[in-house]
GUKOLGU-547879 format. One line per field, with one value per residue (C-alpha): residue number from 0; residue in three letters; y, x, z. Coordinates in nm, 4 decimals. Last residue first. Layout:
BEGIN
n c(NUM / ...)
res c(ala / ...)
Y c(Y / ...)
X c(X / ...)
Z c(Z / ...)
***
This chain:
BEGIN
n c(359 / 358 / 357 / 356 / 355 / 354 / 353 / 352 / 351 / 350 / 349 / 348 / 347 / 346 / 345 / 344 / 343 / 342 / 341 / 340 / 339 / 338 / 337 / 336 / 335 / 334 / 333 / 332 / 331 / 330 / 329 / 328 / 327 / 326 / 325 / 324 / 323 / 322 / 321 / 320 / 319 / 318 / 317 / 316 / 315 / 314 / 313 / 312 / 311 / 310 / 309 / 308 / 307 / 306 / 305 / 304 / 303 / 302 / 301 / 300 / 299 / 298 / 297 / 296 / 295 / 294 / 293 / 292 / 291 / 290 / 289 / 288 / 287 / 286 / 285 / 284 / 283 / 282 / 281 / 280 / 279 / 278 / 277 / 276 / 275 / 274 / 273 / 272 / 271 / 270 / 269 / 268 / 267 / 266 / 265 / 264 / 263 / 262 / 261 / 260 / 259 / 258 / 257 / 256 / 255 / 254 / 253 / 252 / 251 / 250 / 249 / 248 / 247 / 246 / 245 / 244 / 243 / 242 / 241 / 240 / 239 / 238 / 237 / 236 / 235 / 234 / 233 / 232 / 231 / 230 / 229 / 228 / 227 / 226 / 225 / 224 / 223 / 222 / 221 / 220 / 219 / 218 / 217 / 216 / 215 / 214 / 213 / 212 / 211 / 210 / 209 / 208 / 207 / 206 / 205 / 204 / 203 / 202 / 201 / 200 / 199 / 198 / 197 / 196 / 195 / 194 / 193 / 192 / 191 / 190 / 189 / 188 / 187 / 186 / 185 / 184 / 183 / 182 / 181 / 180 / 179 / 178 / 177 / 176 / 175 / 174 / 173 / 172 / 171 / 170 / 169 / 168 / 167 / 166 / 165 / 164 / 163 / 162 / 161 / 160 / 159 / 158 / 157 / 156 / 155 / 154 / 153 / 152 / 151 / 150 / 149 / 148 / 147 / 146 / 145 / 144 / 143 / 142 / 141 / 140 / 139 / 138 / 137 / 136 / 135 / 134 / 133 / 132 / 131 / 130 / 129 / 128 / 127 / 126 / 125 / 124 / 123 / 122 / 121 / 120 / 119 / 118 / 117 / 116 / 115 / 114 / 113 / 112 / 111 / 110 / 109 / 108 / 107 / 106 / 105 / 104 / 103 / 102 / 101 / 100 / 99 / 98 / 97 / 96 / 95 / 94 / 93 / 92 / 91 / 90 / 89 / 88 / 87 / 86 / 85 / 84 / 83 / 82 / 81 / 80 / 79 / 78 / 77 / 76 / 75 / 74 / 73 / 72 / 71 / 70 / 69 / 68 / 67 / 66 / 65 / 64 / 63 / 62 / 61 / 60 / 59 / 58 / 57 / 56 / 55 / 54 / 53 / 52 / 51 / 50 / 49 / 48 / 47 / 46 / 45 / 44 / 43 / 42 / 41 / 40 / 39 / 38 / 37 / 36 / 35 / 34 / 33 / 32 / 31 / 30 / 29 / 28 / 27 / 26 / 25 / 24 / 23 / 22 / 21 / 20 / 19 / 18 / 17 / 16 / 15 / 14 / 13 / 12 / 11 / 10 / 9 / 8 / 7 / 6 / 5 / 4 / 3 / 2 / 1 / 0)
res c(arg / lys / lys / asn / ala / lys / leu / phe / arg / leu / asn / ser / his / ser / asp / gly / ser / leu / ile / glu / asp / thr / gly / lys / lys / leu / val / ile / arg / lys / asp / ala / glu / lys / ala / arg / asp / thr / ser / ala / gly / leu / phe / thr / phe / glu / val / val / thr / asn / gly / asp / ser / asp / ser / ser / ile / met / pro / met / gly / ala / cys / ile / gly / ser / his / ser / ala / asp / ser / gly / thr / gly / gly / tyr / leu / gln / val / val / cys / gly / ala / tyr / ala / ser / ala / ala / pro / val / gln / ser / tyr / val / glu / thr / asp / leu / his / leu / ala / gly / ala / thr / thr / tyr / his / lys / asn / ala / arg / met / ser / ile / glu / arg / gly / gly / gln / tyr / val / ser / glu / asn / ala / phe / leu / asn / cys / lys / trp / phe / asn / ser / ala / trp / ile / val / lys / tyr / lys / lys / glu / gly / asn / his / thr / ala / met / arg / arg / ser / ser / ala / gly / ala / leu / asp / pro / asn / ser / ala / trp / phe / ala / gly / asp / lys / gly / lys / thr / gly / tyr / ser / ala / gly / met / asp / gly / ser / ala / ala / asn / arg / ala / gly / lys / leu / ile / ala / leu / gly / gly / ala / glu / ala / thr / glu / gly / phe / met / lys / ala / ala / lys / glu / his / asp / gly / thr / lys / lys / val / cys / asp / gly / tyr / leu / met / glu / glu / thr / ser / pro / ile / tyr / leu / glu / met / gly / glu / gly / leu / gln / glu / val / gly / asp / asn / ala / gln / arg / leu / arg / trp / ala / ile / met / gly / asn / gln / glu / ala / leu / his / lys / trp / thr / ala / ser / asp / asn / tyr / lys / ile / asp / gly / ala / lys / val / thr / tyr / his / glu / gly / lys / pro / met / glu / ile / thr / gln / glu / gly / thr / pro / gly / gln / pro / glu / pro / ala / val / asp / pro / ala / pro / thr / pro / thr / ala / pro / gly / ala / thr / asn / pro / ala / pro / pro / pro / arg / val / ala / asn / arg / gly / glu / asp / tyr / asn / met / asn / arg / leu / asn / asp / arg / ala / ala / pro / ser / thr / pro / thr / thr / thr / thr / pro / glu / pro / thr / asn / arg / arg / asn / asp / arg / asn / arg / gly / thr / leu / trp / asp / trp / phe / gly / pro / met)
Y c(-3.3596 / -3.2480 / -3.2952 / -3.1085 / -2.7751 / -2.5732 / -2.3991 / -2.0645 / -2.0270 / -1.7128 / -1.7716 / -1.6005 / -1.4023 / -1.0265 / -0.9263 / -0.6874 / -0.7638 / -1.0437 / -1.3379 / -1.6775 / -1.8603 / -1.9170 / -1.8491 / -1.4881 / -1.3945 / -1.2981 / -0.9451 / -0.9138 / -0.6628 / -0.7440 / -0.5647 / -0.6618 / -0.8595 / -0.9115 / -1.1697 / -0.9920 / -0.7802 / -0.9204 / -1.0537 / -1.3594 / -1.3904 / -1.2620 / -1.1598 / -0.9398 / -0.9796 / -0.8347 / -1.0631 / -0.9096 / -1.1663 / -1.0746 / -0.9717 / -0.7077 / -0.4171 / -0.5686 / -0.8349 / -0.8691 / -1.0926 / -0.9796 / -1.2298 / -1.2989 / -1.2021 / -1.3243 / -1.5494 / -1.7175 / -1.7155 / -1.8321 / -1.6980 / -1.8555 / -1.8681 / -1.8635 / -2.2384 / -2.3374 / -2.4779 / -2.1935 / -1.8502 / -1.9221 / -1.6883 / -1.9551 / -1.8524 / -2.1026 / -2.0736 / -1.9371 / -1.6740 / -1.7993 / -1.8957 / -1.9887 / -1.7232 / -1.7752 / -2.1417 / -2.3761 / -2.5882 / -2.8970 / -2.9343 / -3.2247 / -3.5292 / -3.3064 / -3.2210 / -3.0554 / -2.7307 / -2.6828 / -2.7086 / -2.3404 / -2.2494 / -2.5164 / -2.8259 / -2.8002 / -2.9503 / -3.2841 / -3.4303 / -3.6499 / -3.3443 / -3.1944 / -3.0651 / -2.9819 / -3.1571 / -2.9329 / -2.8209 / -2.4466 / -2.4176 / -2.6539 / -2.4473 / -2.1293 / -2.3011 / -2.4245 / -2.0715 / -1.9322 / -2.1933 / -2.1527 / -1.7774 / -1.8089 / -1.6452 / -1.6859 / -1.4478 / -1.6792 / -2.0563 / -2.3324 / -2.2386 / -2.3502 / -2.2036 / -2.4379 / -2.2824 / -2.2974 / -2.1082 / -1.8176 / -1.5697 / -1.6774 / -1.8669 / -1.9912 / -2.3358 / -2.4706 / -2.7882 / -2.9303 / -2.9486 / -2.8583 / -2.8596 / -3.0468 / -3.0135 / -3.3046 / -3.0982 / -2.8631 / -2.5396 / -2.3150 / -2.0103 / -1.8814 / -1.8411 / -1.6048 / -1.3868 / -1.3506 / -1.4425 / -1.2610 / -1.3089 / -1.2063 / -1.5002 / -1.4523 / -1.1065 / -1.2687 / -1.4798 / -1.1663 / -1.0111 / -1.1334 / -1.3178 / -1.6680 / -1.5701 / -1.4106 / -1.7205 / -1.9649 / -1.7714 / -1.7785 / -2.1542 / -2.2036 / -1.9816 / -2.1538 / -2.5085 / -2.5769 / -2.5656 / -2.2248 / -2.0849 / -2.2386 / -2.0849 / -1.7368 / -1.7655 / -1.8511 / -1.5583 / -1.3285 / -1.4478 / -1.3541 / -1.0287 / -0.9130 / -0.7031 / -1.0316 / -0.9429 / -0.6620 / -0.8694 / -1.1639 / -0.9332 / -0.8122 / -1.1754 / -1.2451 / -0.9438 / -1.0416 / -1.4027 / -1.3019 / -1.1003 / -0.7211 / -0.5308 / -0.2330 / 0.0539 / 0.2295 / 0.5412 / 0.5443 / 0.6706 / 0.8518 / 0.7849 / 1.0694 / 1.0980 / 0.7911 / 0.8147 / 0.4718 / 0.2197 / -0.1070 / 0.0645 / 0.1797 / -0.1712 / -0.3168 / -0.0355 / -0.1150 / -0.4733 / -0.7564 / -0.9947 / -0.8145 / -0.6644 / -0.5766 / -0.3622 / -0.1771 / -0.1034 / 0.0104 / 0.2365 / 0.3881 / 0.4365 / 0.6232 / 0.8434 / 0.9591 / 0.8837 / 0.5851 / 0.5445 / 0.1796 / 0.2102 / 0.4605 / 0.2080 / 0.2009 / 0.0251 / -0.2768 / -0.4009 / -0.7487 / -0.9098 / -1.0689 / -1.4175 / -1.4504 / -1.7800 / -1.8147 / -1.7418 / -1.8610 / -1.6546 / -1.8343 / -1.5328 / -1.6844 / -1.7646 / -2.0633 / -2.2405 / -2.1738 / -2.4248 / -2.6153 / -2.4827 / -2.7188 / -2.5683 / -2.2057 / -2.1871 / -2.1555 / -1.8616 / -1.9100 / -1.7700 / -1.4048 / -1.2598 / -1.2012 / -0.8475 / -0.6459 / -0.3100 / -0.3092 / -0.3878 / -0.0941 / -0.0844 / -0.3166 / -0.2982 / 0.0746 / 0.1877 / -0.0571 / 0.0502 / 0.3971 / 0.2533 / 0.0082 / 0.2719 / 0.3071 / 0.2248 / -0.1274 / -0.0031 / 0.2597 / 0.0088 / -0.2414 / 0.0192 / 0.1200 / -0.2427 / -0.2970 / -0.5636 / -0.3871 / -0.6039 / -0.4552 / -0.5940 / -0.6353 / -0.9155 / -0.8433 / -0.9661 / -1.3051 / -1.2320 / -1.2713 / -1.3677 / -1.1352 / -1.2277 / -0.8744 / -0.9122 / -0.8923 / -0.8009 / -0.8848 / -0.5705 / -0.3525 / -0.4505 / -0.4133 / -0.0380 / 0.0171 / 0.2058 / 0.2652)
X c(-1.2433 / -1.3330 / -1.0692 / -0.8560 / -0.7722 / -0.6850 / -0.3495 / -0.2702 / 0.1031 / 0.3151 / 0.6867 / 1.0191 / 0.9435 / 1.0091 / 0.6600 / 0.5110 / 0.7467 / 0.8672 / 0.7194 / 0.7451 / 0.4080 / 0.4507 / 0.2840 / 0.4014 / 0.6284 / 0.4096 / 0.3282 / 0.1882 / -0.0642 / -0.1681 / -0.4087 / -0.4045 / -0.6218 / -0.5023 / -0.3706 / -0.1996 / 0.1021 / 0.3854 / 0.1661 / -0.0543 / -0.2664 / -0.5506 / -0.4368 / -0.6510 / -0.6233 / -0.4587 / -0.2685 / -0.0857 / 0.0295 / 0.3126 / 0.2341 / 0.5071 / 0.2605 / 0.1028 / -0.1658 / -0.4817 / -0.6236 / -0.8445 / -0.8390 / -1.1735 / -1.1256 / -0.9661 / -0.6924 / -0.5715 / -0.2274 / 0.1286 / 0.4845 / 0.8161 / 1.1764 / 1.1035 / 1.0726 / 1.2911 / 1.1233 / 1.2240 / 1.1057 / 0.7434 / 0.4508 / 0.1853 / -0.1792 / -0.4383 / -0.7508 / -1.0572 / -1.1424 / -1.0709 / -0.7839 / -0.8514 / -0.6315 / -0.3701 / -0.3426 / -0.4588 / -0.2026 / -0.3185 / -0.3292 / -0.3941 / -0.2642 / -0.0233 / 0.1749 / 0.4614 / 0.2654 / 0.2582 / 0.6367 / 0.7318 / 0.4604 / 0.5750 / 0.3611 / 0.1549 / 0.2872 / 0.1681 / 0.5231 / 0.4406 / 0.3737 / 0.0352 / -0.1337 / -0.5022 / -0.8177 / -1.1172 / -1.4005 / -1.3541 / -1.2345 / -0.9522 / -0.8662 / -0.8529 / -0.6410 / -0.4103 / -0.3496 / -0.3127 / -0.0582 / 0.1335 / 0.1631 / 0.2670 / 0.6114 / 0.7749 / 0.8088 / 0.7629 / 0.7501 / 0.4898 / 0.1810 / -0.1550 / -0.4742 / -0.7390 / -1.0622 / -1.4228 / -1.6666 / -1.8915 / -1.7080 / -1.3830 / -1.3788 / -1.0531 / -0.9367 / -0.6353 / -0.7227 / -0.8837 / -0.5347 / -0.3876 / -0.0094 / 0.0653 / -0.2303 / -0.4751 / -0.7501 / -0.7639 / -0.9505 / -0.6554 / -0.5729 / -0.2170 / -0.0352 / 0.2136 / -0.0549 / -0.1929 / 0.0754 / 0.4082 / 0.4502 / 0.0904 / -0.1469 / -0.2972 / -0.4164 / -0.6575 / -0.7947 / -0.8270 / -1.0722 / -1.0976 / -0.8447 / -0.9705 / -1.3288 / -1.2193 / -1.0141 / -1.2923 / -1.5386 / -1.2810 / -1.2440 / -1.6227 / -1.6511 / -1.3646 / -1.4937 / -1.5107 / -1.8913 / -1.8801 / -1.6615 / -1.8890 / -2.1970 / -2.0424 / -1.9226 / -2.2765 / -2.4210 / -2.1556 / -2.2332 / -2.5987 / -2.5028 / -2.2655 / -1.9509 / -1.7626 / -1.4896 / -1.6784 / -1.9933 / -1.7913 / -1.6257 / -1.9685 / -2.0774 / -1.7721 / -1.8403 / -2.2027 / -2.1130 / -1.8483 / -2.1157 / -2.1057 / -2.0366 / -2.2767 / -2.1762 / -2.3625 / -2.2093 / -2.1916 / -1.8343 / -1.7351 / -1.6367 / -1.6262 / -1.7918 / -2.0143 / -2.1696 / -2.0596 / -2.0831 / -2.0341 / -1.7783 / -1.5840 / -1.5829 / -1.4455 / -1.1891 / -1.0567 / -0.9481 / -1.1326 / -1.1191 / -1.3672 / -1.1181 / -0.9116 / -1.1923 / -1.2448 / -0.8738 / -0.8324 / -1.1379 / -1.0007 / -0.6546 / -0.8062 / -1.0115 / -0.7136 / -0.5448 / -0.7684 / -1.1335 / -1.2214 / -1.1756 / -1.4627 / -1.6980 / -1.8511 / -2.1882 / -2.1940 / -2.4652 / -2.4271 / -2.4113 / -2.7006 / -2.6859 / -2.7131 / -2.8734 / -2.9303 / -3.2629 / -3.4436 / -3.6904 / -3.9594 / -4.1918 / -4.4360 / -4.1549 / -3.9241 / -3.8663 / -3.5271 / -3.2585 / -3.1386 / -2.8051 / -2.5079 / -2.3857 / -2.4680 / -2.7463 / -2.6468 / -2.8160 / -3.1367 / -3.1014 / -3.1760 / -3.5083 / -3.5812 / -3.5612 / -3.8761 / -3.7204 / -3.3450 / -3.2490 / -3.1495 / -2.7734 / -2.6194 / -2.2413 / -2.1714 / -2.5001 / -2.4612 / -2.1023 / -2.2181 / -2.4393 / -2.1626 / -1.9006 / -1.6603 / -1.2915 / -1.3174 / -1.5199 / -1.2640 / -0.9805 / -1.1685 / -1.2238 / -0.8583 / -0.7418 / -0.9601 / -1.2322 / -1.5257 / -1.8110 / -2.1091 / -2.4524 / -2.5594 / -2.7728 / -3.0929 / -3.0999 / -3.2222 / -3.3913 / -3.1863 / -3.3886 / -3.4451 / -3.8171 / -3.9067 / -3.6952 / -3.3195 / -3.1271 / -2.7999 / -2.6095 / -2.9204 / -3.0622 / -2.7066 / -2.7289 / -3.1054 / -3.0828 / -2.7237)
Z c(2.1181 / 1.7687 / 1.5048 / 1.2539 / 1.4163 / 1.1050 / 1.0921 / 0.9282 / 0.8672 / 0.8373 / 0.7830 / 0.8608 / 1.1766 / 1.2032 / 1.0898 / 0.8348 / 0.5496 / 0.3201 / 0.5131 / 0.3414 / 0.3239 / -0.0491 / -0.3857 / -0.4075 / -0.1188 / 0.1736 / 0.2922 / 0.6441 / 0.7761 / 1.1325 / 1.3665 / 1.7347 / 1.9777 / 2.3341 / 2.5815 / 2.8697 / 2.9716 / 2.7589 / 2.4806 / 2.4432 / 2.1303 / 1.9168 / 1.5682 / 1.3462 / 0.9720 / 0.6630 / 0.4240 / 0.1257 / -0.1291 / -0.3651 / -0.7222 / -0.7373 / -0.7149 / -0.4041 / -0.4038 / -0.1931 / 0.0800 / 0.3686 / 0.6536 / 0.8287 / 1.1918 / 1.5151 / 1.3739 / 1.6909 / 1.8495 / 1.7947 / 1.8090 / 1.7127 / 1.8374 / 2.2121 / 2.2823 / 1.9896 / 1.6782 / 1.4474 / 1.3351 / 1.2532 / 1.3079 / 1.3581 / 1.3508 / 1.4729 / 1.2601 / 1.4403 / 1.1800 / 0.8311 / 0.6019 / 0.2378 / 0.0728 / 0.3439 / 0.2527 / 0.5330 / 0.7189 / 0.9063 / 1.2829 / 1.5237 / 1.3389 / 1.1478 / 1.4602 / 1.2698 / 1.2256 / 1.6039 / 1.6340 / 1.6431 / 1.8950 / 2.1399 / 2.1929 / 2.5097 / 2.8316 / 2.9641 / 2.9741 / 2.6731 / 2.4572 / 2.3788 / 2.0634 / 2.1096 / 1.9966 / 1.9319 / 2.1625 / 2.1173 / 2.4777 / 2.3813 / 2.0719 / 2.2798 / 2.5462 / 2.2685 / 2.1435 / 2.4958 / 2.6017 / 2.2745 / 2.3412 / 2.7047 / 2.7157 / 3.0567 / 3.3509 / 3.6479 / 3.6371 / 3.6229 / 3.8247 / 3.6876 / 3.8315 / 3.6887 / 3.5647 / 3.6888 / 3.4660 / 3.5706 / 3.3494 / 3.5163 / 3.8454 / 3.9922 / 4.1007 / 4.2863 / 4.4771 / 4.1612 / 4.0174 / 3.6798 / 3.7232 / 3.4017 / 3.1655 / 3.1665 / 3.3358 / 3.0345 / 3.1117 / 3.1943 / 3.4031 / 3.4273 / 3.7558 / 3.9222 / 4.0802 / 3.7285 / 3.4792 / 3.4662 / 3.0895 / 3.0232 / 2.9778 / 3.3259 / 3.2187 / 2.9727 / 3.2562 / 3.4676 / 3.2242 / 2.8664 / 2.6497 / 2.7362 / 2.6471 / 2.3198 / 2.2375 / 2.3237 / 2.1098 / 1.8288 / 1.8713 / 1.8540 / 1.5459 / 1.3661 / 1.4072 / 1.0320 / 1.0424 / 1.2129 / 0.9368 / 0.6737 / 0.8339 / 0.8537 / 0.4922 / 0.3791 / 0.5750 / 0.4272 / 0.0745 / 0.1221 / 0.2919 / 0.0171 / 0.0488 / 0.0869 / 0.3361 / 0.5115 / 0.5449 / 0.6812 / 0.9337 / 1.0523 / 1.0853 / 1.2999 / 1.5225 / 1.5714 / 1.6465 / 1.8984 / 2.0790 / 2.0831 / 2.4074 / 2.4083 / 2.6322 / 2.9138 / 3.0687 / 3.4491 / 3.4612 / 3.1446 / 2.7864 / 2.5371 / 2.1973 / 2.1856 / 1.8391 / 1.7263 / 2.0074 / 1.8205 / 1.5982 / 1.9059 / 2.0528 / 1.7300 / 1.7022 / 2.0509 / 1.9810 / 2.1514 / 2.4488 / 2.6744 / 2.9189 / 2.6124 / 2.4741 / 2.8013 / 2.8352 / 2.4756 / 2.4943 / 2.8179 / 2.6649 / 2.3714 / 2.6045 / 2.8079 / 3.1407 / 3.2134 / 3.3158 / 3.3794 / 3.7562 / 3.7730 / 3.6169 / 3.2690 / 3.2606 / 3.0306 / 2.7977 / 2.6535 / 2.3126 / 2.1335 / 1.9903 / 1.6107 / 1.5149 / 1.1439 / 0.9738 / 0.6632 / 0.4582 / 0.2585 / 0.2464 / 0.4975 / 0.7376 / 0.7255 / 1.0527 / 1.2103 / 1.1305 / 1.4393 / 1.5576 / 1.5745 / 1.2486 / 1.1580 / 0.9030 / 0.5359 / 0.3679 / 0.1641 / -0.1853 / -0.2376 / -0.3523 / -0.7201 / -0.8522 / -0.9260 / -0.8452 / -0.7765 / -0.4210 / -0.1975 / -0.1414 / 0.1187 / 0.1090 / 0.1106 / 0.2658 / 0.5508 / 0.6009 / 0.6988 / 0.9741 / 1.0591 / 1.1279 / 0.8437 / 0.8848 / 0.7431 / 0.4456 / 0.3495 / 0.3879 / 0.1709 / -0.1012 / -0.0903 / -0.1084 / -0.4187 / -0.4095 / -0.2446 / -0.3815 / -0.5617 / -0.6466 / -0.2867 / -0.1554 / 0.0358 / 0.3926 / 0.5196 / 0.8510 / 1.1699 / 1.4728 / 1.7643 / 1.7786 / 1.6688 / 1.3565 / 1.3603 / 1.0471 / 1.2231 / 1.1359 / 1.1089 / 1.4450 / 1.5761 / 1.5230 / 1.5606 / 1.8871 / 1.9944)
***
């Protein structure tokens, strides 16, 4: 779509993001946030980025993403943050499923995302067909879009983007989307891929240079443990490992189970839901047994609100292993006020967001 991501990232001719004008309104009510979430980005632009008032001062300089050298300031004093482009993909015959919704879902999952993200990035595409070109947005573009939706303000969104990257969330989220895509994502289904799951960590039990596979141009270990087992903690720790952070391992070179991740306080520390961010490990706790809890990665900036009883409503997307593959899904969970105790939205007892504490 011409001009679509140019708006989202504010790119100039050098493909760098110019500092956008701040908005004077923030969508704070649940209804306003729902409306904004369901808009395409061209419509969303008008909701969160109204024209600046005449003769107003320019915005403050946004925080650049960490590990990226700040761009030089232009003649107007604008600062930029790095916003890599996505990729263009030509739809193949094998991508076409029994209906359009299933085709969007398939294509999105092959690229480690939920279908509505891919649809928004290709607004105006009415019906998918072989030979059609789609735009696959980068993790950075999707994260920045989430920050705009959460804050309703481009200056605040740029700051939030930088803080999330600084905390390691962006790198972990990139790792999660990479691990969830293609055949590697399929390897985190309960059956694995040809009986194996793919991993990056050479210290993991079963990782051998004699059994390697290539995913997105990267060499991965084909690890074979057992058939038909739940791999949620494997996917979560793989995402963290790809993000360059320390992971939680047991003495037998297996990853810590989903229900015990929060107990390894050297590696993970709990973040309140109101302070959670994309790239946090999500623990849906039901006990420390191997199948009692579930884990994955927070794949977007959580939206926090309150219900009529004052309980905390947490809306986010969850990227984790499922029965057929790793995939991203919408979550809306209500927590008892002031706690991480789940009242509705999930069958587990507690929702925890965990920060990966250290770089590897």
